[in-house]
Structures are given as structure tokens and as C-alpha cells.
C-alpha positions in Angstrom: 101.0 98.4 113.4 101.1 95.3 115.5 99.1 92.1 114.9 98.8 88.9 116.8 99.7 85.5 115.4 96.7 83.4 114.6 96.2 80.0 113.0 94.8 80.7 109.5 95.0 79.3 106.0 97.7 80.8 103.8 96.7 83.4 101.3 98.2 81.4 98.5 96.0 78.4 99.2 92.9 80.4 100.2 92.8 83.9 98.6 89.2 84.2 99.4 89.7 84.4 103.2 89.8 88.2 102.9 86.4 89.8 103.1 85.5 92.8 101.0 85.6 94.9 104.2 89.1 93.6 105.1 90.3 94.1 101.6 89.1 97.7 101.5 90.7 98.5 104.9 94.0 97.1 103.6 93.7 99.0 100.3 93.2 102.3 102.0 95.9 101.7 104.7 98.6 100.3 102.5 98.0 101.7 99.0 96.4 105.0 99.8 98.0 106.0 103.1 101.2 104.0 102.5 101.2 102.2 105.9 103.8 99.4 106.3 102.7 95.8 106.5 101.6 94.5 110.0 104.3 93.6 112.5 103.5 90.2 114.1 103.6 89.8 117.9 104.4 86.1 118.4 103.1 84.1 121.4 105.3 82.1 123.7 106.5 78.7 122.6 103.8 76.1 123.5 104.8 73.5 126.1 106.0 70.2 124.7 107.0 71.7 121.3 110.7 71.3 120.4 112.7 74.4 119.6 113.3 73.2 116.0 109.5 72.6 115.5 108.7 76.0 117.1 111.1 77.8 114.9 109.5 76.5 111.8 106.0 77.1 113.2 106.8 80.6 114.3 108.2 81.5 110.8 105.1 80.1 109.1 102.8 82.1 111.5 104.8 85.2 110.9 104.5 84.9 107.1 100.8 84.3 107.4 100.2 87.2 109.7 102.1 89.7 107.6 100.8 88.6 104.2 98.3 90.9 102.8 95.4 90.4 100.4 96.1 89.4 96.8 96.8 92.5 94.7 97.8 94.5 97.8 100.6 92.1 98.8 102.3 92.5 95.5 102.2 96.3 95.5 103.5 96.5 99.1 106.3 93.9 98.4 107.3 96.0 95.4 107.4 99.2 97.6 109.5 97.4 100.2 111.9 96.2 97.5 112.1 99.7 96.1 113.0 101.1 99.5 115.6 98.5 100.0 113.8 96.9 103.0 113.7 93.5 101.3 115.0 91.8 98.2 118.3 91.2 96.5 120.0 93.8 94.3 118.4 92.1 91.3 115.0 92.5 92.9 115.7 96.2 93.5 116.9 96.7 90.0 113.7 95.1 88.7 111.7 97.3 91.0 113.2 100.4 89.5 111.9 99.4 86.1 108.5 98.5 87.4 108.1 101.5 89.7 108.8 103.8 86.7 105.7 102.3 85.0 103.5 101.7 88.0 104.3 104.9 89.9 102.8 107.4 87.4 99.7 108.2 89.5 101.7 108.0 92.8 104.1 110.7 91.5 101.1 112.9 90.7 100.0 112.5 94.4 103.5 113.4 95.5 103.5 116.6 93.5 100.1 117.6 94.7 98.4 117.1 91.3 96.2 114.4 92.8 94.9 113.8 96.3 94.6 110.5 98.1 90.9 110.3 97.4 91.5 110.7 93.7 94.2 108.1 93.8 91.7 105.7 95.5 89.2 106.5 92.7 91.8 105.6 90.1 92.5 102.3 91.9 88.8 101.5 91.9 88.5 102.3 88.2 91.4 100.0 87.5 89.8 97.3 89.6 86.5 97.6 87.8 88.2 97.6 84.4 90.0 94.4 85.3 86.8 92.8 86.5 85.0 93.6 83.3 87.7 92.7 80.8 89.0 89.6 82.6 88.3 86.1 81.2 85.0 84.7 82.7 86.7 81.6 84.0 89.5 83.5 85.7 87.0 85.9 87.2 85.0 83.0 88.6 88.0 81.2 90.0 89.5 84.2 91.7 86.7 86.5 92.6 83.7 84.3 93.5 85.2 82.1 96.2 83.7 82.1 99.6 85.1 84.7 102.0 84.5 82.5 105.0 81.7 84.8 106.1 78.8 82.6 104.9 76.3 83.1 102.1 75.4 86.6 103.2 79.0 87.7 102.9 79.3 86.1 99.5 76.1 87.7 98.3 77.2 91.1 99.5 80.5 90.8 97.6 78.6 89.8 94.4 76.3 92.8 94.8 79.4 95.0 95.4 80.9 93.8 92.2 77.7 94.5 90.3 77.6 98.0 91.7 81.3 98.6 90.9 80.8 97.5 87.3 77.7 99.6 86.9 79.6 102.6 88.2 82.4 102.0 85.8 80.0 101.7 82.8 78.4 105.0 83.8 81.8 106.6 84.4 83.1 105.5 81.0 80.0 106.9 79.3 80.6 110.2 81.0 84.2 110.5 79.9 83.7 108.8 76.5 85.5 111.3 74.4 88.7 110.9 76.4 88.2 107.4 77.8 91.1 105.7 76.0 93.6 108.3 77.2 92.3 108.2 80.8 92.4 104.4 80.9 96.0 104.5 79.5 97.0 106.7 82.5 94.8 104.9 85.1 95.1 101.3 84.1 98.4 101.1 82.1 100.2 103.8 84.1 101.2 105.8 81.1 102.8 109.0 82.3 100.9 112.2 82.1 103.4 113.8 79.6 103.5 110.7 77.4 99.7 110.6 77.3 99.5 114.3 76.5 101.9 113.8 73.6 100.1 110.7 72.3 96.7 112.4 72.3 98.1 115.7 71.1 97.1 118.0 74.0 98.8 120.0 76.6 100.0 118.6 79.9 97.7 121.1 81.7 94.6 119.9 79.7 95.5 116.3 80.2 95.9 116.8 84.0 92.6 118.7 84.2 90.7 115.9 82.3 92.3 113.3 84.6 91.3 115.1 87.9 87.8 115.9 86.7 87.3 112.2 85.6 88.4 111.0 89.0 86.2 113.5 90.8 83.3 112.3 88.6 84.0 108.7 89.7 83.6 109.7 93.3 80.1 111.0 92.6 78.8 107.7 91.2 
């Protein structure tokens, strides 16, 4: 995947620059399909700019062009560290620990127990859970900033969040008898075997409840 450098505010200073459409495209591409981060295609050095200044500018543009939306950036960075693409030995050692916790659902996809659509449903459920349980002040600061698309875009995102929370509320009611176990797997990345042991049921039954609950989410 190749992208062109462009002048834009950094993600760190302006996390709201990603529209809901761009975020969803990145989520599917990088978290569901596993695509690598964009590879920047730098322009030629502008006339009149010194080599030293251009080197610094080029690096800044490269970082801005390859940085993904908040929440996606961290997961892709972790995957890169895990694969040894980036990071120190200490970073990779830490990634081993985190991956063992965060990769429970990904491993189910790898074994064929879940498909990519069910994994996407799990990520949507985790997002909705975070939205609902987050502190109101943090939610306002991080999720209600302008996307740069004007008032219509901001309104669309607010509506999307309302619909997401409504879908989550209905989904949780549908799976109520097993909601705690399912959220432990989906949100806390508790392994299937560990969850089955904790809630005193077979692995087969636990896996069946998980897949049925994810399919149910897709119908909301």
C-alpha cells in the first residue's frame, strides 16, 4: 500500500482528524485483514530548502503519513514489534506478554473457530463497551472532537455512536445469561479455555456461545 506525503496535523495533537469512514476503513484493512501500514511516497525536495531542513521535514511527513488512527496505531505497532519489524529486544519481549493476552480472538481466527466478520463484530462490541463504561469527561475529550468534516460529519459520528450503544444494549440483553463470560473473552481477551474453566462449562459449549453471540451482533 502506497500513500503520498501531505501536510497534515499530527495524530497526537489532533486525534479527531480521522473521520468515522476513514477509521472504519483502517480498522478493516489493518485489524481484520492484517494489511501493513501505508508506505509513504515522498516528493522531491522543494527548491530553496537545505538538505538538513529537508531531511527533518521528510521524516516528519513520513511519520505523519504512516501513523494510523488512535486505537489502530497501537495494535499495528504491537504487531510490527511482535514480528520483529520494529522495536528493541525489550519491546519485543514486552510484545510477547501483551500478545498472549490480546491475541486470544486472533488465535481463534487462525484456527478457523472464528471468521473475519466475527472478529470484526468482537471489535465493535469491545468498542461499544468502552464507550459506555468510559468516564464521561474522557469520552467527551476523545470522542466528540470535530473530524474536520464540518457539523454534518460531527453529527453523523454522534448518531453512529448512539446506534452503536443501542446495538450493544440490545446485544447484551440477548446474551444476558452469559454476558459476563462473553465480555471477558471479547473485552478482556481471556482465553477460551480459561473462560470455560472459570464458568464451568466445556470448551465446545463456550466456543459455541461465543460464535452465536458474535453472529447475533451482526444482525443488530
